[in-house]
C-alpha positions as a printed Julia matrix, in Angstrom:
412×3 Matrix{Float64}:
 126.33  153.14  111.26
 126.41  150.03  108.1
 127.38  147.04  107.98
 128.12  144.37  105.11
 125.71  141.41  104.16
 127.17  138.23  104.33
 125.32  136.15  101.3
 126.02  132.2   100.69
 129.3   131.66   98.65
 127.67  128.71   96.41
 130.81  127.89   95.06
 132.4   126.77   97.9
 129.31  124.54   98.82
 127.97  121.09   97.3
 124.77  119.94   96.93
 123.53  116.26   97.3
 119.99  114.31   97.33
 118.85  111.99  100.02
 115.76  111.47  101.59
 115.09  112.43  104.88
 114.92  109.42  108.01
 113.07  111.6   110.62
 110.03  109.29  110.08
 109.07  106.98  108.1
 107.8   109.24  105.43
 110.98  109.36  103.65
 110.65  112.65  101.8
 112.98  113.57   99.42
 115.4   115.78  100.75
 118.45  118.61   99.19
 121.12  118.91  101.82
 123.55  121.33  101.3
 126.98  121.2   102.31
 130.11  123.0   103.06
 133.55  122.67  104.32
 132.38  118.85  104.02
 129.87  119.45  106.93
 125.79  119.95  105.99
 124.87  123.69  106.03
 121.38  123.43  105.95
 118.59  120.78  104.14
 115.7   121.89  101.52
 112.95  119.71  100.21
 113.45  118.49   96.82
 110.67  119.89   94.65
 111.3   116.79   92.42
 110.55  114.01   95.03
 107.42  112.47   94.49
 106.47  112.05   98.38
 106.96  115.53   99.29
 107.12  117.82   96.18
 109.94  120.37   97.68
 107.76  120.39  100.89
 109.24  119.98  104.09
 108.21  119.71  108.0
 110.01  121.5   110.95
 111.19  117.97  111.99
 112.69  117.4   108.87
 114.33  120.67  108.57
 115.34  120.19  112.38
 117.46  116.79  111.19
 120.43  118.82  110.32
 120.54  118.7   114.5
 121.21  115.11  114.08
 124.88  116.13  113.22
 125.47  119.05  115.26
 123.48  119.24  118.37
 125.24  119.72  121.5
 123.18  116.85  123.5
 123.95  113.98  121.25
 125.62  111.04  122.29
 129.34  111.06  121.2
 130.19  108.16  123.63
 128.59  105.34  125.15
 127.7   106.28  129.23
 128.02  104.29  132.43
 126.4   105.52  135.17
 129.2   106.84  137.89
 130.32  104.49  140.04
 128.92  105.24  143.58
 125.9   107.09  142.21
 122.69  106.41  143.1
 120.58  104.49  140.33
 117.71  106.87  138.48
 119.82  110.23  139.68
 120.91  110.3   135.91
 124.47  111.13  136.6
 127.32  109.56  134.12
 130.55  109.5   132.55
 131.78  108.57  128.92
 133.6   105.66  128.64
 135.28  103.98  125.73
 134.18  102.13  123.02
 136.2    99.24  124.08
 135.4    99.37  127.77
 131.75   99.28  127.35
 132.13   96.31  124.64
 133.83   94.35  127.77
 131.54   94.87  130.03
 128.22   93.79  128.28
 130.21   91.02  127.12
 130.96   90.0   130.36
 126.83   90.76  131.44
 125.72   88.94  128.28
 127.47   85.8   129.02
 126.26   85.64  132.47
 122.62   85.95  131.34
 123.16   83.76  128.75
 124.8    80.95  130.71
 121.84   81.23  133.52
 118.3    82.29  132.17
 118.7    84.22  128.68
 115.31   85.11  129.35
 116.39   87.68  131.6
 117.78   89.88  129.11
 115.45   92.23  127.41
 116.42   95.03  125.01
 115.22   97.81  122.73
 115.92   99.14  119.45
 114.87  102.64  118.3
 114.44  103.38  114.21
 117.48  101.28  112.56
 115.47   99.25  110.09
 117.66   96.78  111.42
 114.48   95.05  113.34
 114.87   91.85  111.39
 118.95   91.11  112.4
 118.34   91.89  116.33
 115.21   89.73  116.44
 117.54   87.09  114.85
 120.1    87.72  117.0
 117.63   87.77  119.95
 116.47   84.23  119.05
 119.81   83.02  118.47
 120.34   84.77  122.54
 117.34   82.89  123.24
 115.43   86.06  124.43
 111.62   86.75  123.69
 111.86   89.52  125.61
 113.16   92.33  122.6
 111.59   95.35  120.83
 112.32   97.81  118.74
 110.59  101.18  117.31
 107.55   99.97  115.3
 106.23   97.77  118.34
 105.31  101.08  120.01
 104.58  102.85  116.83
 102.46  101.11  114.54
 103.93   97.58  113.38
 100.43   95.97  114.72
  98.85   98.07  111.99
 101.39   97.14  109.19
 100.42   93.26  110.17
  96.85   93.78  110.44
  96.63   95.16  107.21
  98.39   92.71  105.31
  97.09   89.66  107.45
  93.63   91.35  106.2
  93.86   92.86  102.61
  97.58   92.4   101.76
  98.46   96.07  102.02
  99.07   98.68  104.87
  97.92  101.78  105.93
 101.17  102.71  107.61
 103.42  106.02  106.6
 103.94  103.81  103.12
 100.57  103.73  102.01
  98.86  106.38  100.64
  95.04  107.24   99.73
  93.98  108.16   96.59
  93.91  111.89   96.55
  93.35  112.37   92.36
  89.78  110.3    92.9
  89.05  110.35   96.09
  85.59  111.9    96.96
  84.9   110.61  100.7
  88.15  110.63  102.71
  87.87  109.76  106.39
  91.17  110.58  108.65
  91.38  108.09  111.57
  93.52  109.06  114.34
  96.48  111.34  112.72
  98.5   113.27  114.28
 100.4   116.06  111.86
 103.75  114.3   112.69
 103.21  111.22  110.96
 102.76  110.79  107.08
 103.16  115.2   107.73
 103.9   116.54  104.31
 102.01  113.65  101.68
  99.13  114.58  104.19
  99.32  118.26  103.21
  99.39  117.91   99.65
  96.89  115.19   99.35
  94.53  118.05  101.37
  94.95  120.38   99.53
  93.73  118.0    96.26
  90.59  116.95   98.46
  89.58  120.51   99.56
  90.33  122.02   95.59
  88.36  119.33   94.04
  85.33  119.32   97.04
  85.81  116.15   98.29
  84.17  115.35  101.37
  87.12  115.63  104.6
  86.01  113.87  108.06
  88.82  113.67  110.62
  88.16  110.97  113.55
  89.84  112.19  116.44
  89.6   113.05  119.88
  91.4   116.61  119.22
  90.55  119.27  116.7
  94.28  120.09  116.01
  96.01  120.47  113.08
  94.06  118.52  110.05
  90.9   117.98  112.36
  90.73  122.04  112.03
  90.4   122.02  108.15
  88.28  118.88  108.06
  84.33  119.14  106.65
  83.37  117.58  109.96
  84.68  116.81  113.04
  83.72  113.59  114.98
  85.52  113.71  118.75
  85.27  110.07  119.25
  86.68  108.89  122.61
  89.79  107.32  122.98
  90.26  103.6   121.97
  86.67  103.33  120.77
  87.34  103.21  116.84
  87.17   99.77  116.06
  83.62   99.96  117.44
  82.6   102.98  115.24
  84.04  101.11  112.22
  82.04   98.18  113.07
  78.9   100.05  113.67
  79.15  102.03  110.44
  79.72   98.39  109.06
  76.6    97.26  110.84
  74.58   99.88  109.22
  76.14   99.0   105.66
  75.51   94.99  105.94
  72.04   95.67  107.27
  71.13   97.52  104.51
  72.8    95.42  101.84
  75.22   98.06  100.63
  77.49   95.87   99.68
  80.08   95.39   97.31
  78.77   91.29   96.44
  80.88   91.5    93.15
  83.98   91.92   94.55
  83.79   90.25   97.86
  82.65   87.15   95.24
  85.86   87.79   93.01
  88.42   89.45   95.29
  88.27   88.1    98.98
  88.05   85.31  100.77
  84.29   85.87  101.95
  82.89   82.65  100.09
  85.38   80.27  101.87
  83.72   77.71  104.01
  84.82   77.52  107.77
  84.86   74.44  109.74
  82.16   75.14  112.6
  83.18   72.42  115.46
  83.52   73.38  118.23
  85.84   71.94  120.82
  86.55   69.43  118.22
  89.89   69.7   115.69
  89.57   71.67  112.56
  87.68   73.91  114.36
  87.71   78.35  112.52
  89.74   76.28  109.89
  89.38   76.94  106.32
  87.36   73.58  104.92
  90.08   72.22  101.79
  89.72   69.52   99.2
  92.97   66.48   99.15
  95.09   69.12   97.32
  94.5    71.75   99.96
  92.27   74.48   97.79
  89.57   76.16  100.27
  86.18   74.77   99.73
  83.2    77.27   98.63
  79.76   76.09   97.81
  79.23   76.76   94.28
  75.27   77.86   93.98
  74.32   77.13   90.08
  75.54   73.29   90.33
  74.97   73.05   93.95
  78.22   71.17   94.99
  81.21   71.82   96.86
  84.05   73.77   94.4
  88.37   74.74   94.92
  87.61   78.39   96.05
  90.86   79.42   93.64
  88.95   78.44   90.28
  88.25   81.86   88.3
  84.78   80.89   87.13
  82.98   79.81   89.61
  79.64   81.67   91.22
  79.78   80.7    95.18
  77.42   81.09   97.65
  78.01   84.31  100.31
  75.64   83.19  102.91
  75.64   79.68  103.41
  75.62   76.61  105.66
  76.48   73.59  104.94
  77.7    69.92  105.6
  80.96   68.95  104.33
  81.03   65.03  102.7
  82.89   64.37  106.35
  79.6    65.24  107.87
  81.56   68.25  109.47
  79.58   71.38  109.36
  80.55   74.66  107.67
  79.92   78.07  107.43
  81.22   80.7   104.95
  83.45   83.2   106.06
  80.27   86.25  105.07
  78.21   84.36  106.69
  80.18   84.76  110.22
  80.49   88.15  109.23
  77.12   88.85  109.62
  75.98   86.59  112.58
  78.58   88.75  114.11
  78.11   91.79  113.05
  74.53   92.16  112.4
  74.01   91.8   116.17
  72.33   94.54  118.14
  75.38   94.98  120.14
  77.37   96.97  117.44
  74.11   98.89  116.5
  74.94  102.65  116.33
  71.78  102.97  119.42
  73.84  100.8   121.3
  77.29  101.49  120.83
  77.12  105.41  120.77
  77.65  106.39  124.53
  80.75  104.34  123.97
  82.52  105.69  121.5
  80.87  109.53  122.41
  79.46  109.83  118.48
  75.6   110.53  118.27
  73.93  107.47  116.72
  72.11  109.8   114.3
  75.78  110.72  112.71
  76.65  106.87  112.63
  73.8   106.16  110.75
  74.41  109.27  108.01
  78.37  108.86  107.91
  77.7   104.95  106.73
  74.74  106.18  104.54
  77.41  109.0   102.97
  80.09  106.55  102.63
  77.44  104.31  100.31
  76.23  107.07   98.38
  79.39  108.11   97.32
  80.67  104.55   96.94
  78.38  103.3    94.89
  76.42  106.22   92.85
  79.23  108.29   92.21
  81.91  105.3    90.98
  84.95  106.7    88.89
  85.95  104.34   86.02
  89.61  104.31   84.8
  91.29  103.22   81.54
  94.17  101.19   83.32
  95.4    97.84   81.85
  95.58   95.29   84.48
  95.88   91.5    85.29
  93.9    90.16   87.94
  95.05   87.03   90.36
  93.56   84.86   88.13
  95.25   85.88   85.04
  92.6    87.53   83.11
  93.16   91.2    81.68
  90.89   93.91   82.31
  91.14   97.14   80.1
  89.54   99.53   82.84
  89.57  100.44   86.72
  86.26  100.48   88.64
  86.81  102.58   91.37
  84.87  103.42   94.75
  86.11  106.43   95.64
  85.71  106.51   99.55
  89.67  106.99  100.69
  90.9   106.17  104.21
  93.92  106.94  106.38
  95.49  105.91  109.61
  97.78  106.22  112.51
  99.13  106.66  115.54
  95.45  107.36  116.95
  94.95  103.48  116.14
  97.82  102.12  116.86
  99.17  103.31  120.27
  95.84  101.38  121.85
  96.22   98.07  122.7
  93.63   97.01  120.1
  95.43   98.74  117.74
  95.72   95.59  115.58
  92.19   94.59  115.67
  90.65   98.1   115.39
  92.84   97.98  112.26
  91.39   94.96  111.02
  88.13   96.52  111.69
  88.99   99.96  109.41
  89.92   97.19  106.42
  86.76   94.75  107.02
  84.82   98.54  106.45
  86.93   98.89  103.12
  85.74   95.73  101.92
């Protein structure tokens, strides 16, 4: 018995190019339409993010249009049914909006803070937040608050940039790569492409994750950390590096606020704030001239480690002095955190020294012209080829914000 094989009739099809919306990667996709409906989705080979690769979640994006389980109308609990029974009936939009209008009007006229609402990945969080503020409730959240906004904020506050799903390691030049708490459903396609580059070049790939699946399965070293202790592990690495003086002093002086002076007046106004001159500029202690100076000036030689008395008599310390006082404490020593992290002290020491070896002895120079924050032009970029990436394994804990800050501290 024979039967004919049906082939795609390309004459009836159209191709549209757009980006996938199933996660924040925004991979390029090629969508084939037939009779005005989606026929199938493919990766766009010419898109720089995924270069044609499409994960299972992206390919399933067609179900957002055609899944039989998708909602077509608002649902309301069936009159007389018990809350939680899952018994709903469809209603029209006009009826739904009338019900909500009445309920919201009552709440707003009595106690607006009683309203709590959640929105999904709609990219309208700024608008929904503004709406909540105008309504009078602080009790609102969106997808990002449950995903990785804490990491984005930590990155922006600390280094002005973020890991998140929009940040990417330097796959082309990194020689040592640490992947912190990343599952295969986040930044999937770019990471797959990037890991392939790393492995082909012989770079070392260290995966820090409680579970050895996916990315961790192909790592050169898997660190099975106890969930939620990544920040402590990162600070133990910082402890080793600072104690051994394996720090990029020049970078800290030129491009960070490590030399800025912080007021130390416990229990008094101004404690913990940056010391500033009359024009509001941050103060540093200029070592050669032994005087206070504007920390924004380009040609200064500030002290990284200093405790001084300000002209008004208040005591002040540099940012880096405060960092060393805190993280050189024995409670951050590998031997002290090993049991809590589930990572042997010897492993923590070794990884810290491997990071330093690559960073300081295997630097890369790229002939790229760039301009720094002071307007000075440079003819090359000097890179320390240690790269990191982190995601949900970090952000999904209550300490995610501070853990991400610890990772960025380690980067600096």
